[in-house]
C-alpha positions in Angstrom: 10.7 22.8 22.2 10.8 23.9 19.0 9.2 24.5 15.6 9.0 21.6 14.4 9.1 22.3 10.1 5.8 22.0 8.0 6.1 18.8 5.6 5.7 19.8 1.6 2.1 18.1 1.3 0.7 16.4 -2.6 -2.6 15.6 -3.3 -3.7 12.8 -3.8 -3.6 14.2 -8.0 0.0 14.9 -7.7 1.2 11.8 -6.7 -0.5 9.6 -8.2 0.9 11.8 -11.0 4.3 11.2 -10.0 4.0 7.6 -9.7 2.6 7.5 -13.6 5.0 8.7 -14.5 7.6 6.9 -12.8 6.1 4.2 -13.8 6.2 4.4 -17.1 10.5 5.7 -17.1 10.9 2.6 -15.6 9.0 0.1 -18.5 10.9 2.5 -21.3 13.9 1.3 -19.5 15.8 4.8 -18.1 16.5 3.2 -15.1 17.4 0.1 -14.3 15.1 -1.0 -11.8 13.2 -0.3 -9.5 14.0 1.0 -6.3 16.6 3.7 -8.4 13.4 4.6 -10.3 11.5 5.0 -7.2 14.1 7.0 -6.2 14.8 9.6 -8.8 10.8 10.4 -8.5 10.8 10.7 -4.5 8.5 7.4 -4.4 8.7 4.3 -2.2 9.8 0.8 -3.6 7.1 -0.5 -2.5 4.3 0.9 -3.9 6.1 1.7 -7.1 6.5 -1.8 -7.4 2.8 -2.9 -6.6 1.7 -0.6 -9.3 4.6 -2.6 -11.8 2.6 -5.7 -10.5 -1.0 -4.7 -11.4 -2.2 -3.3 -8.1 -4.3 -0.4 -7.5 -3.6 2.6 -5.2 -6.4 2.6 -2.0 -8.5 5.1 -3.2 -9.3 3.1 -6.2 -9.4 0.0 -4.3 -11.6 1.4 -1.7 -14.6 2.2 -4.8 -16.0 -1.3 -5.0 
């Protein structure tokens, strides 16, 4: 059995920052669709779509 390739892990702060930048880019009109924006920033389409519609991250939603 070969060695498994280790994925580069991002911290929650880095991930939230990337999602925030993707939202700003989409709202400024730099990308024509949510899917293209998600692909460009390497975030999931569903996550970006949900956040654009007012959704919260899991960590924030679970605080209350």
